[in-house]
C-alpha positions in Angstrom: -106.5 127.9 111.3 -104.7 125.2 113.1 -101.6 127.5 113.5 -103.7 130.1 115.2 -104.9 127.7 117.7 -101.4 126.6 118.4 -100.2 130.1 119.0 -103.2 131.0 120.9 -102.3 128.4 123.5 -98.8 129.4 123.9 -99.7 133.2 124.5 -102.5 132.4 126.7 -102.8 135.3 129.4 -104.1 132.8 132.0 -101.2 131.9 134.3 -103.1 129.5 136.5 -102.9 127.0 133.5 -99.0 127.1 133.6 -98.5 127.3 137.5 -97.5 123.6 137.6 -95.1 123.9 134.6 -93.5 127.0 136.1 -93.0 125.4 139.6 -91.5 122.4 137.9 -89.1 124.6 135.9 -88.1 126.5 139.0 -87.4 123.3 141.0 -85.4 122.0 138.0 -83.3 125.1 137.9 -82.8 125.1 141.6 -81.4 121.5 141.5 -79.2 122.4 138.5 -77.8 125.3 140.2 -77.1 123.5 143.3 -75.6 120.5 141.2 -73.0 123.0 139.7 -72.3 125.4 142.5 -73.3 123.6 145.9 -71.1 122.3 148.5 -70.8 119.0 146.8 -71.2 120.3 143.4 -69.2 120.2 140.2 -67.0 123.2 140.9 -66.3 121.7 144.6 -65.3 118.5 142.8 -62.9 120.3 140.4 -61.3 122.2 143.3 -61.0 118.9 145.5 -59.5 117.1 142.5 -56.8 119.8 142.1 -56.1 119.6 146.1 -55.7 115.9 145.7 -53.2 116.3 143.0 -51.1 118.9 144.9 -51.3 116.6 148.0 -50.0 113.6 145.9 -47.1 115.7 144.7 -46.3 116.8 148.3 -46.5 113.2 149.4 -44.0 112.1 146.7 -41.5 114.8 147.8 -42.0 113.8 151.6 -41.6 110.3 150.7 -38.2 110.9 148.9 -37.1 113.0 152.0 -38.0 110.4 154.2 -36.1 107.7 152.2 -33.0 110.0 152.1 -33.1 110.4 155.9 -33.6 106.6 156.3 -30.6 105.8 154.3 -28.6 108.2 156.5 -29.9 106.6 159.6 -28.8 103.2 158.4 -25.4 104.6 157.6 -25.0 105.8 161.3 -26.2 102.5 162.9 -23.5 100.6 164.7 -24.1 97.3 162.8 -23.3 99.2 159.5 -21.3 102.3 160.4 -20.3 104.4 157.5 -17.2 106.4 158.9 -17.2 108.9 156.1 -20.9 109.8 156.9 -20.2 109.8 160.7 -17.3 112.3 160.1 -19.4 114.6 157.9 -22.3 114.6 160.5 -19.9 115.2 163.3 -18.2 118.2 161.5 -21.5 119.7 160.2 -23.9 119.3 163.0 -21.5 119.4 166.1 -18.9 121.7 164.6 -16.0 119.4 165.4 -12.7 119.8 163.4 -9.1 118.6 163.7 -6.7 121.0 165.4 -4.8 122.2 162.1 -8.0 122.6 160.1 -9.8 125.8 159.1 -13.5 125.4 158.4 -15.7 127.5 156.5 -19.3 127.3 156.6 -21.2 128.4 153.5 -25.0 129.0 153.9 
């Protein structure tokens, strides 16, 4: 008898009794949906995290390139002039060579 009363309440055909619960469930699913797929949701968070990692890698490569160029600049300053580096830059960038030399450029 008692089970019949419980199932009778669940299968009640009167939707007015459950309107508040239905509204609450719809609001809950709305917020869960936007929590996952929204502009600042979990999927956007994962995507931004991947972009941050790729930007960190690019930053490290750029920093290495900057350090390499800085060391070349130090070698070309008049206070600490590296004659070998100066000759290499003059030959490569300006195209200078000695009179009895043949220069081959390989690209």
